[in-house]
N, C-alpha and C positions, 0 to 999 in steps of 0.2 A: 861777578855780582849777580848778574841776572840768573846763571845758571844755579847759584847757590839759592836764590830765590825760589825759583822753579823746584827743585828738588825739595826744598821745605814745604811748597805747596801739595807736592804729590804725596809727601810724607803724612801731611794733616789730612788729605782726602782718604788714602788708606786706613787712616786711624778710624776717621768716621764711618769708613764701609764696614769695617771690623765692629765697631759698638752698636752699628744699626745695619744688619744684614738683609733685612726685609724691605728697605728702601730701594734697592736697586734688584733684588730678585723677582723673575716674573710670576704674575699670580698662580696658584696652582688650577691643574687643568681637570675640569670636571669629569670622571669617570662616566660613562653612558652607561644606563641601565642595562641590565643582562636582556638580552632577547627573550621574549616569551616562547614558550613553547608551541609548536603549530597545531591547530585544533585537530582533536583525534577525528579519524575520518568513521564512516559507519561501518567499516570492516573491521577496524581496531577497539570499538566500544564493546566492552563488556556487556553480560547478558541483562544486568539491572538498569543500564542507561540505555538500551536498546528497548525495554521494556517500558521504560520511561517515555520515551520518545513514541512508542506504539499507542501508548495508552493516552497520550496528549492529542491525537488524532479522535474525532467522533466516530469514524469508521472501526478504528482500533478497539474502542470501548464495546461497540455494537457487537463485534465479531466475537468478542470475549464472552459477551451475554448470552450469543448464539451457541456456543461450545459449550457453556453452562445447561443450557437448556436442552439441547439434544443429547448430553451426557445424561442428565435427569430422564429424559424419554427413554432412552436406552436401558436403564436400569430398572423403570417402570414396567416396559414392555417386554423384558426378558424374565418376568416373575421370580426374580431372586429374592424380593423382599414377600412377606405374606401381606396379602391383599387388604387386610383389616387391621394393620399393625399401626401403631403412631408414626414411626417413621415415614411409611407410605404416604400417609395422609399429610404430613409436611412436606414431603418431596413433592406431591402432587400441587401443594399451595407453594413452594418454591418456583417448581416450573411455570406456574400459571403468572406468578408475580414478574419474573423475568421476562416472559413472553410481553406482559403489558410495559415493563420498563422498556424494553427494545424499541416500542412504537413511540415512545414518548423522544427517543435519539433521532427520529426520524422526521420531526417537526421542521418544516420549511427546506426538506432536502429535495424537494421535488423541482426547487429553483434551478439546481444544477443540470438538469435535464433541459428546462428551458434554455439555458444558455447554451448548451451543448447542441440544441436543435438551431439555435440564431447563429451557430459557429458553422454547423455542417449546411446549412443554407447557401453561405458563401463558398465553403471549401469545395462541396462537391456539387456546385452549379452547372459543371459541365459533364458529370456522370449521373444521370438521372437512376441509374439501379442504385447506385450506393446512397443517392440522396432518400431514396424510398426506404431502403432499408435503415436510415439513420431514423426517419420519421417513426418506423415501427419499433426500434431498438430503444430510443429516446422518450419517444410518444408514450410508449407502453410502460417504462420505469417510471415515467413522471405521472402517468396516472395511478401508477401503483403506489407511489409514496403518496401523493395527495390523499387518496382514500384513507391509506393507512392512519392518517392524522385524525379522520372522522372515527374509525375503528376504536383507536385510543380514547377518543371522546365518549363514545358509548360505553364501551367497557370500565371507563371511569367512572360513569353515572353521569357525566355532565348533559347528554343527549338520551334519548330514550333507548335503552339496550335492546328493544326488539328489533331495530335497523341493523343490529351488527351481523346478522346471518347472511343478510343480502349484500352487505357491504364488503364482507370477507370473500364471496363468490365472486363480485365484481373486481377486488383485489386480486384474486388469485389468477382470473383470466386474464388482467392487465400486466401482470408478472410473467406470466407464460408467454405473452405476445412478445414483450420485451426482450426475453431471453431469445425468442426464436430470429428476431431481427438482430440482436446482438450477434449471436452464432453465424448468421449470413454474413455480418459485418468482417469478421474475423476470420472466416473461411476465404474471402476474397483478399485479405491482405495476406493471409499465409500463400495465396497463388501468385501474389505479387512477391513477396519475399523469395518464394521458390525460383521465379524468373531471375530475380537479382542473383541470387546464388549460383545459378546456372553461368550467366555472365560473368562471375567474378572467377568461377572455377575455370572457363575457358580462356580469362586474361592469364591465369597463373599456368595453365598448361603451355600458353605462347611463350610466356616470359622464360619458363624452364628451357623449352627448345631453343630460343635464341640466346639464353644466358642473360637475360637482362634481371634487373632488381625488379623482384616481385613481393618483397616483405610487407610493402603497404597493403596490397590486395591480399594478402594472407591474414593480414590483422581485420581487414573488414570484413573477411570471411568468417573468422572467428565471434567476432561481433555480432554478424548477422545469425549465426548459428544458436547463439544464445538469446537471441531476441525471438527467434522463430520457436525455441523451445518454450520459453516462457507463453508465447501467444498460443501456442497448441495447448499447454497446461491450463490457461485462463479458457479455453474454449470447451475444455473439458468440463471445467467447473461450471460452466454456463449452462452445458447439457444437462448436467446431474440436477442442477437447481431448478431447471424448466421440467425435469420428471417431478421433482417434489411439489412443483407449482400444480401439476396434473394432479398428483395425489390431493392437494387440497381442494380441486375441483370436484374431484370425484368421492370426496369425505371419507378416504381412506379403503375406498372398496378396491379389491384385486389384490394380487399377489405382490407387484411392485408398490403398491401402496400401504402396505402393512407398516405399521408405526416403527418396528424394530429394524425393517429395511431401510426407511426412508430416515429414521434418526441415525443410523450407522452411516449410512451414506453423508448425510449432512456433515457429520463430526469429521468424517475423513475430510470433506472438501472444505472445511473452515481450518482445518489443521495445514491443508496442503496449501492453501491461498494465504496463510501467514507466512510460509517459507517461501512462495514463489515472490511475494514481496520483498523480502530479504536479498533475493538475487539467486543466481541458476546455480552459483557455486556452492552456497548455503544449502540449498535444497538438494543437491545430489549427496552433501553430505549427509543431510538429515536421511537420506532413503537409504544410506550405505550403514547410518548406525542402526537404522530400525530394523536391519536383518537380522 
């Protein structure tokens, strides 16, 4: 009797389950969202994305304006266009407007040199030579950017334009002094990198002789060589910029201060600086494609 009642109860339960299968089935598992693709690195970005990031920086816009100005100066100095043509007058007006626009981008830029001096005071307190060079480099550049603000105000008409000539002379001297200190700092850094490179090379030689693993030292050596190359290129840029500052001090007198020479050197340096900031690999490819 009991067995028959149990079988009837089991049959009733199976019928209920068949009529409503969702009552005992587990809830559906929520599928996780597909993983997002990793953000593209600087190397994977195409030209337009790299240009967008470059122009987002104030320095990037300033350098683009400087390239435009040097290109205009080269065209005007090369006598390609007739001096009395309408195109020449427009190009001169464009070159002057670009120069004034660049000064507006330097508003408040001297603050970065003030902060750099504050940092160098604690970083190089044990090295008097480097501290003096830092004062010359950051102090000269800071004075240059500070005076440039008043030149912009004079040329825009807010203050008496008669002061512009003297302010430009002070600005050129400060810029040249700043580059002298910057070149001195970078030469000292290159000497330290050269000594570090010699130590790494000797460690690699010892590792090869002893049969030890020297892959880590080899990787450090490659990174240090790339860093040295970028530092050398940056030093060359500072030296060329110092030469252009000397041309401003001399008001364009002398063969090295000729407008065509100065503008050509400035255009090459600005293009080079953009490639150096992208990285040594891209810069070498740029040199190879340019041949």
